[in-house]
C-alpha positions as CSV (number, residue, x, y, z in Angstrom):
1,D,0.0,0.0,0.0
2,G,3.0,2.3,0.0
3,Y,2.4,3.0,-3.7
4,S,-1.0,4.6,-3.4
5,H,0.3,7.8,-4.9
6,L,1.1,5.9,-8.2
7,S,-1.3,5.6,-11.0
8,A,-3.0,2.3,-11.8
9,Y,-0.7,1.8,-14.8
10,E,2.4,2.2,-12.8
11,R,1.2,-0.1,-10.0
12,K,0.4,-2.8,-12.7
13,R,3.9,-2.4,-14.1
14,L,5.6,-2.8,-10.8
15,K,3.5,-5.9,-10.1
16,N,4.7,-7.5,-13.4
17,I,8.3,-6.8,-12.7
18,T,8.1,-8.4,-9.2
19,E,6.4,-11.5,-10.5
20,N,8.9,-11.9,-13.3
21,A,11.8,-11.6,-10.8
22,K,10.3,-14.3,-8.6
23,F,9.8,-16.6,-11.7
24,F,13.5,-16.3,-12.9
25,A,14.7,-16.8,-9.3
26,A,12.8,-20.0,-9.2
27,L,14.5,-21.3,-12.4
28,K,17.9,-21.0,-10.7
29,L,19.6,-20.0,-13.9
30,H,22.8,-18.9,-12.2
31,E,23.3,-22.4,-10.8
32,S,22.7,-23.9,-14.3
33,A,25.2,-21.5,-15.9
34,A,27.9,-22.4,-13.3
35,R,27.3,-26.2,-13.8
36,L,27.5,-25.8,-17.6
37,N,30.7,-23.8,-17.3
38,Q,32.2,-26.6,-15.1
39,L,31.3,-29.4,-17.5
40,T,32.8,-27.6,-20.6
41,T,36.0,-26.9,-18.7
42,K,36.3,-30.5,-17.6
43,R,35.6,-31.9,-21.2
44,R,38.3,-29.6,-22.7
45,S,40.9,-30.8,-20.3
46,N,40.3,-34.5,-21.4
47,V,41.0,-33.8,-25.1
48,T,43.9,-35.8,-26.4
49,K,46.5,-34.4,-28.7
50,R,47.0,-35.9,-32.1
51,A,50.0,-38.2,-32.3
52,K,53.0,-36.9,-34.3
53,P,53.5,-38.8,-37.6
54,K,56.4,-41.2,-37.8
55,K,59.4,-40.2,-39.6
56,A,59.8,-41.4,-43.2
57,E,62.7,-43.7,-42.4
58,D,60.6,-45.6,-39.9
59,E,57.9,-46.6,-42.6
60,P,58.3,-49.5,-45.0
61,A,59.0,-48.6,-48.6
62,R,55.8,-48.1,-50.7
63,R,55.2,-50.4,-53.7
64,R,55.2,-48.6,-57.1
65,S,53.7,-49.8,-60.4
66,M,56.5,-51.0,-62.6
67,R,54.3,-50.3,-65.6
68,L,53.9,-46.7,-64.6
69,L,57.7,-46.5,-63.9
70,R,58.3,-48.1,-67.3
71,V,60.6,-50.7,-65.7
72,E,61.0,-54.1,-67.3
73,P,59.9,-57.0,-65.0
74,L,62.8,-59.0,-63.6
75,D,61.6,-62.4,-64.8
76,V,59.2,-61.8,-67.7
77,P,60.7,-60.1,-70.8
78,L,58.6,-57.2,-72.2
79,M,57.1,-57.9,-75.7
80,E,58.7,-55.7,-78.3
81,S,55.4,-55.0,-80.1
82,F,51.8,-56.2,-80.2
83,P,50.5,-57.6,-83.5
84,P,48.1,-55.1,-85.1
85,A,44.4,-56.0,-85.1
86,V,43.4,-57.1,-88.6
87,P,39.8,-56.3,-89.5
88,E,37.7,-59.0,-91.0
89,E,37.5,-58.5,-94.8
90,Y,35.9,-60.3,-97.6
91,P,38.3,-61.6,-100.3
92,Q,38.9,-59.1,-103.1
93,V,37.0,-59.7,-106.4
94,P,39.5,-60.3,-109.3
95,V,39.7,-57.9,-112.2
96,G,38.0,-58.9,-115.4
97,P,34.9,-61.0,-116.2
98,L,33.3,-63.0,-113.5
99,P,31.0,-66.0,-113.9
100,M,27.4,-65.3,-112.8
101,V,27.5,-67.9,-110.1
102,P,25.7,-67.1,-106.8
103,E,27.2,-67.6,-103.4
104,D,25.0,-70.6,-102.6
105,Q,25.4,-72.3,-106.0
106,A,26.5,-75.7,-104.5
107,E,23.3,-76.1,-102.4
108,N,20.6,-74.6,-104.7
109,S,21.8,-74.8,-108.2
110,K,18.5,-75.7,-109.7
111,W,16.8,-72.8,-108.0
112,T,19.5,-70.5,-109.3
113,E,19.0,-71.8,-112.8
114,A,15.3,-71.1,-112.5
115,L,15.9,-67.5,-111.4
116,L,18.3,-66.8,-114.2
117,S,16.1,-68.4,-116.8
118,T,13.2,-66.3,-115.6
119,W,15.3,-63.2,-116.0
120,M,16.3,-64.2,-119.5
121,R,12.7,-65.1,-120.5
122,I,11.1,-61.8,-119.3
123,S,13.9,-59.8,-121.0
124,E,13.0,-61.3,-124.4
125,L,9.4,-59.9,-124.1
126,K,9.1,-56.4,-125.4
127,A,7.6,-54.3,-122.6
128,E,5.1,-51.6,-123.7
129,D,6.2,-48.1,-123.4
130,A,5.1,-46.7,-120.1
131,D,2.4,-44.0,-120.1
132,K,4.6,-41.2,-118.8
133,G,1.9,-38.6,-118.4
134,T,0.3,-36.6,-115.7
135,P,-2.9,-38.4,-114.8
136,D,-5.5,-36.8,-112.6
137,I,-4.1,-36.4,-109.1
138,K,-7.3,-37.8,-107.4
139,R,-7.3,-40.9,-109.7
140,Y,-3.6,-41.3,-109.1
141,Q,-4.1,-41.0,-105.3
142,E,-6.8,-43.7,-105.4
143,S,-4.4,-46.1,-107.2
144,L,-1.8,-45.5,-104.5
145,S,-4.2,-46.4,-101.8
146,R,-4.6,-49.8,-103.4
147,M,-0.9,-50.6,-103.1
148,V,-0.4,-52.8,-100.0
149,L,2.4,-54.7,-98.3
150,S,1.9,-58.4,-97.5
151,E,4.1,-60.8,-95.5
152,E,5.2,-62.8,-98.5
153,N,6.5,-59.7,-100.2
154,I,9.1,-59.0,-97.5
155,R,12.5,-60.8,-97.9
156,K,16.1,-60.3,-96.7
157,V,17.8,-60.3,-100.1
158,V,21.3,-59.1,-99.2
159,K,23.4,-59.5,-96.0
160,A,24.2,-55.9,-95.3
161,R,22.8,-52.3,-95.7
162,V,21.0,-51.7,-99.0
163,C,22.9,-49.0,-101.0
164,S,21.1,-49.2,-104.4
165,M,18.3,-51.0,-106.1
166,A,16.9,-51.6,-109.6
167,I,13.6,-53.1,-110.8
168,H,13.1,-55.0,-114.1
169,P,10.7,-53.4,-116.5
170,S,8.7,-56.6,-117.1
171,E,5.0,-56.3,-116.6
172,S,4.5,-60.0,-116.0
173,T,7.1,-60.8,-113.3
174,I,8.5,-58.7,-110.5
175,L,12.3,-59.0,-110.5
176,V,14.3,-56.8,-108.1
177,A,18.0,-56.3,-107.8
178,A,19.6,-54.9,-104.6
179,G,23.2,-54.0,-103.9
180,D,24.7,-53.7,-100.4
181,K,27.7,-52.1,-98.8
182,W,29.8,-55.3,-99.1
183,G,29.6,-55.5,-102.9
184,H,26.9,-58.1,-103.0
185,I,24.0,-58.1,-105.4
186,G,20.8,-59.9,-104.5
187,L,18.3,-60.9,-107.2
188,W,14.8,-61.6,-106.0
189,N,11.9,-63.0,-108.2
190,V,9.1,-61.6,-106.1
191,S,6.4,-63.2,-108.3
192,C,7.5,-66.8,-107.6
193,G,6.4,-66.6,-104.0
194,T,8.8,-69.2,-102.6
195,E,11.9,-69.1,-100.4
196,E,14.1,-70.1,-103.4
197,G,13.3,-67.0,-105.3
198,A,16.3,-64.9,-104.0
199,H,20.1,-65.5,-104.5
200,I,23.2,-63.4,-103.8
201,F,26.0,-62.8,-106.2
202,I,29.4,-61.1,-105.4
203,P,30.6,-59.2,-108.4
204,H,32.2,-56.3,-106.4
205,S,34.6,-55.8,-103.6
206,F,33.1,-52.6,-102.2
207,Q,29.6,-51.2,-101.8
208,V,27.3,-51.1,-104.8
209,N,26.5,-47.4,-105.1
210,C,24.2,-47.4,-108.2
211,M,22.4,-50.0,-110.4
212,H,20.3,-49.9,-113.6
213,F,18.8,-52.4,-115.9
214,S,19.7,-51.5,-119.5
215,P,16.8,-49.5,-121.0
216,C,17.3,-51.2,-124.4
217,N,18.2,-54.7,-123.2
218,P,16.9,-55.6,-119.7
219,A,18.9,-58.9,-119.8
220,Q,21.8,-56.7,-118.7
221,L,22.1,-55.2,-115.2
222,L,24.8,-52.5,-114.8
223,S,26.2,-52.0,-111.3
224,L,28.7,-49.4,-110.0
225,S,31.0,-50.0,-107.1
226,N,33.7,-47.8,-105.6
227,D,36.3,-49.2,-108.0
228,S,34.5,-50.6,-111.0
229,L,31.5,-50.5,-113.4
230,R,30.2,-54.0,-114.4
231,C,27.6,-55.4,-116.6
232,G,25.8,-58.6,-115.6
233,D,24.6,-60.2,-118.8
234,V,22.2,-63.1,-118.1
235,T,22.5,-64.4,-121.7
236,K,26.2,-64.9,-121.2
237,A,26.0,-65.7,-117.5
238,V,28.8,-63.3,-116.7
239,F,29.6,-60.1,-114.9
240,D,31.8,-58.3,-117.4
241,E,33.9,-55.3,-116.4
242,I,33.4,-52.1,-118.3
243,C,35.5,-49.5,-116.4
244,R,37.9,-49.5,-113.5
245,S,39.5,-46.6,-111.6
246,E,41.5,-45.9,-108.5
247,D,39.4,-42.8,-107.9
248,T,36.2,-44.1,-106.2
249,F,33.0,-44.0,-108.2
250,S,29.7,-42.7,-106.8
251,C,27.0,-42.8,-109.4
252,F,26.3,-43.2,-113.1
253,D,23.5,-42.7,-115.7
254,F,23.1,-43.5,-119.4
255,L,23.7,-40.8,-121.9
256,E,21.8,-42.6,-124.7
257,E,18.8,-44.8,-124.9
258,N,21.0,-47.6,-126.3
259,A,23.0,-47.5,-123.0
260,C,26.3,-47.5,-124.9
261,T,27.7,-44.4,-123.2
262,A,27.4,-43.3,-119.6
263,I,28.3,-40.4,-117.4
264,V,30.1,-41.5,-114.2
265,S,30.8,-39.4,-111.1
266,H,33.6,-39.8,-108.6
267,W,33.5,-39.1,-104.9
268,G,36.4,-36.8,-105.4
269,G,34.3,-34.4,-107.5
270,E,35.3,-35.3,-111.1
271,V,33.0,-36.9,-113.7
272,A,33.9,-39.2,-116.6
273,V,32.4,-40.3,-119.9
274,V,32.5,-44.1,-120.4
275,D,31.9,-45.8,-123.8
276,R,31.2,-49.5,-123.6
277,R,32.1,-50.0,-127.2
278,T,35.8,-49.1,-126.9
279,P,38.3,-51.7,-125.6
280,G,40.0,-51.3,-122.3
281,L,38.8,-50.4,-118.8
282,S,39.6,-46.7,-118.8
283,S,37.1,-43.8,-119.4
284,E,37.0,-41.8,-122.6
285,L,37.1,-38.5,-120.8
286,S,37.8,-37.4,-117.2
287,V,36.9,-33.8,-116.4
288,D,37.0,-31.5,-113.4
289,I,33.6,-29.7,-112.9
290,G,34.8,-27.7,-109.8
291,F,33.0,-29.9,-107.2
292,K,34.7,-31.1,-104.0
293,R,32.4,-34.1,-104.0
294,T,29.9,-35.5,-106.5
295,R,27.3,-37.9,-105.1
296,T,24.8,-38.3,-108.0
297,V,24.6,-37.6,-111.7
298,H,21.3,-37.7,-113.7
299,V,20.7,-37.3,-117.4
300,H,17.9,-35.1,-118.7
301,P,15.0,-37.3,-120.0
302,V,14.5,-35.3,-123.2
303,N,17.7,-33.5,-124.0
304,R,20.2,-36.2,-123.1
305,H,23.3,-34.1,-123.6
306,Y,22.4,-32.3,-120.4
307,F,23.2,-33.9,-117.0
308,L,22.6,-32.8,-113.4
309,A,25.4,-33.2,-110.8
310,A,24.9,-32.9,-107.1
311,G,27.8,-32.6,-104.6
312,S,28.7,-30.9,-101.3
313,V,26.4,-27.9,-101.5
314,D,26.5,-27.7,-105.4
315,V,23.7,-28.7,-107.7
316,C,24.5,-27.8,-111.3
317,V,23.4,-28.6,-114.9
318,F,26.2,-29.3,-117.5
319,D,26.3,-30.0,-121.2
320,V,28.3,-33.1,-122.0
321,R,29.1,-31.8,-125.5
322,Y,31.3,-29.0,-124.1
323,L,33.1,-30.8,-121.3
324,K,36.9,-30.4,-121.2
325,A,39.6,-31.5,-118.8
326,K,39.4,-28.3,-116.7
327,G,37.6,-25.0,-116.5
328,N,34.1,-26.3,-117.0
329,K,31.2,-23.9,-116.3
330,P,27.7,-25.1,-115.5
331,L,24.7,-24.0,-117.6
332,S,22.6,-23.5,-114.5
333,F,23.0,-23.3,-110.7
334,L,20.4,-24.6,-108.2
335,T,21.2,-22.4,-105.2
336,G,19.9,-22.4,-101.6
337,H,21.5,-25.5,-100.2
338,T,23.4,-24.9,-97.0
339,K,24.7,-28.4,-96.3
340,S,25.7,-31.5,-98.3
341,V,23.3,-32.6,-101.0
342,A,22.5,-36.4,-101.1
343,S,20.8,-36.5,-104.5
344,A,19.3,-34.5,-107.3
345,Y,17.1,-35.9,-110.1
346,F,15.2,-34.5,-113.1
347,S,11.5,-35.1,-113.4
348,P,10.8,-38.1,-115.6
349,V,8.7,-36.7,-118.5
350,T,9.8,-33.2,-119.3
351,G,12.8,-32.8,-117.0
352,S,11.6,-29.3,-116.2
353,R,11.6,-30.0,-112.5
354,V,14.4,-31.1,-110.1
355,V,14.0,-32.6,-106.6
356,T,17.0,-32.5,-104.2
357,V,17.6,-34.0,-100.7
358,C,19.9,-31.9,-98.4
359,A,21.4,-32.4,-95.0
360,D,19.8,-29.1,-93.9
361,N,16.5,-31.1,-93.4
362,K,14.9,-29.8,-96.6
363,L,13.5,-31.3,-99.8
364,R,13.7,-28.8,-102.6
365,M,11.6,-28.7,-105.7
366,L,13.0,-25.5,-107.2
367,L,10.3,-23.1,-106.1
368,F,8.8,-25.2,-103.4
369,P,11.1,-26.2,-100.5
370,C,9.6,-28.1,-97.6
371,R,10.9,-29.3,-94.3
372,H,11.8,-33.0,-94.0
373,N,13.9,-34.9,-91.5
374,N,16.9,-36.1,-93.5
375,N,19.1,-36.9,-90.4
376,T,19.7,-40.6,-91.1
377,G,22.9,-40.8,-89.1
378,R,25.9,-43.1,-89.9
379,W,24.0,-46.5,-89.8
380,L,21.4,-45.7,-92.4
381,T,21.9,-45.0,-96.1
382,R,21.2,-41.4,-96.9
383,F,17.8,-40.6,-98.4
384,R,17.3,-40.1,-102.1
385,A,14.1,-38.6,-103.4
386,I,13.1,-40.3,-106.7
387,W,10.4,-39.4,-109.1
388,D,7.6,-41.8,-110.0
389,P,8.4,-42.6,-113.6
390,K,4.6,-42.6,-114.4
391,Q,3.9,-39.2,-112.8
392,E,5.6,-35.9,-113.7
393,H,4.5,-34.1,-110.5
394,C,5.2,-36.7,-107.7
395,F,8.3,-38.2,-106.0
396,L,9.0,-40.6,-103.2
397,V,11.5,-40.5,-100.3
398,G,12.2,-42.4,-97.1
399,S,11.1,-41.1,-93.8
400,M,12.3,-41.0,-90.2
401,A,8.7,-40.6,-88.9
402,Q,6.8,-43.1,-86.8
403,P,5.1,-45.3,-87.7
404,R,7.8,-46.2,-90.3
405,Q,6.7,-45.2,-93.8
406,I,7.7,-44.2,-97.3
407,Q,6.3,-40.8,-98.3
408,L,5.1,-39.6,-101.6
409,F,5.0,-35.8,-102.2
410,Q,3.7,-33.5,-104.9
411,D,6.1,-31.1,-106.5
412,T,4.4,-28.4,-104.5
413,G,5.6,-29.9,-101.2
414,N,2.2,-31.4,-100.3
415,L,2.3,-34.9,-98.8
416,L,0.0,-36.9,-101.0
417,H,0.4,-40.5,-99.6
418,S,2.3,-42.5,-97.0
419,F,3.1,-46.2,-97.7
420,C,3.1,-47.9,-94.3
421,N,2.0,-51.0,-92.4
422,V,2.3,-50.9,-88.6
423,D,2.6,-54.7,-88.4
424,L,5.0,-55.4,-91.3
425,L,7.1,-52.3,-91.8
426,S,9.1,-51.3,-88.7
427,S,12.3,-50.0,-90.2
428,V,13.5,-47.0,-92.3
429,C,13.6,-47.6,-96.0
430,S,16.3,-45.3,-97.2
431,I,16.5,-46.6,-100.8
432,N,13.4,-47.0,-102.9
433,V,12.6,-47.8,-106.5
434,V,9.3,-47.6,-108.5
435,H,8.3,-49.8,-111.5
436,P,8.3,-47.8,-114.8
437,S,4.8,-48.9,-115.8
438,Q,3.1,-50.8,-112.9
439,N,2.0,-49.6,-109.4
440,I,4.9,-51.4,-107.7
441,L,7.1,-49.8,-105.0
442,V,10.1,-51.5,-103.4
443,G,11.8,-50.1,-100.3
444,G,15.2,-51.3,-99.0
445,N,16.4,-51.0,-95.4
446,S,19.8,-51.1,-93.6
447,S,19.6,-54.8,-92.8
448,G,19.3,-56.0,-96.4
449,R,15.5,-56.5,-96.3
450,L,13.2,-55.4,-99.1
451,H,9.5,-54.5,-98.8
452,V,7.3,-54.6,-101.9
453,F,4.1,-52.6,-102.1
């Protein structure tokens, strides 16, 4: 009561201070602090000091790797050199004519004879000239939808990646030739429908880059490998050698309908003119067209003295009549390619259009470029866009899309049709070929398997 002169607020404040002091006194914090100080002091006194490391002379000598020290072992003498690893290679094919004998001749000779006799028989029949026109797109699209893939029309024809294909022009029998990266050529009579319809021949030592049945004599199949151009003549049962070079070949096309002369390209950029009628294995003319690399050559379907060459980023038209050893200038440039060009081909009827495949993921039809995934990688053959011989405005190309398919485009860049079968086609068909007069498409993949729609 000695604080009656204070206000109510001050009396309340003093009361709170007194109660708080009693509360902290009851906690005995000063005793806890003294006890904690005693414990920490005692623990610090019991800390042991780290032992001093032993001197180096007291330790045993460390073991050192004799390999790292490059010291020869005491008991085992060091080998002077290791034998180099020898890659597995196929035997080199000899120069000159080779008999048309398949790899499995000893086991299935009668089936081989049947295949070759079929090739000879259908080559004697004169095939009607293909109707190379421009049919109505809607009617053409309906005919494409009727082309299907069945299980019996799938076959592993060669052992390795398909690099080129050709189809016989016969309208009665489907005969397909496929060349792989090991120099093998597989012939498949699709129409026979039996396991014995396919056989493998080995006319080359390196990959078969290009193949064509002769336009005037389909009993002859011309094939180009890195080092040689050969003609397989079924009437003579021989693969004859036409041209050989140390500079690797990449592609060829016939300059004339009689298939006597051809334009041949080299991976190094040059092109050569080959005449089959002259003796010897050398070309008639070898010229520098200014390319660092030439992948494909294609002759104009109407004016056959013009040819199209595609290389690194170059696509040019040349006139074979004015070729010389050096200093050749193209008649026309197809510009716009920013990366390497895989192929370039004239349209089949007039030759007024060109389709190219470029590593910049574009298909170009002169005025109508379109996006297309061309990133096939190192394990797949690069895409080549080919024209349908029966249709001036449409071309086909392989695809990386899922489900796996072969795509058919108009020259405007419009996707017109996709050849696919979810159950039967599960791989990328990089190389494709179309029959010149029938609705037949063959796609080849990187395991040597062919698919016939």
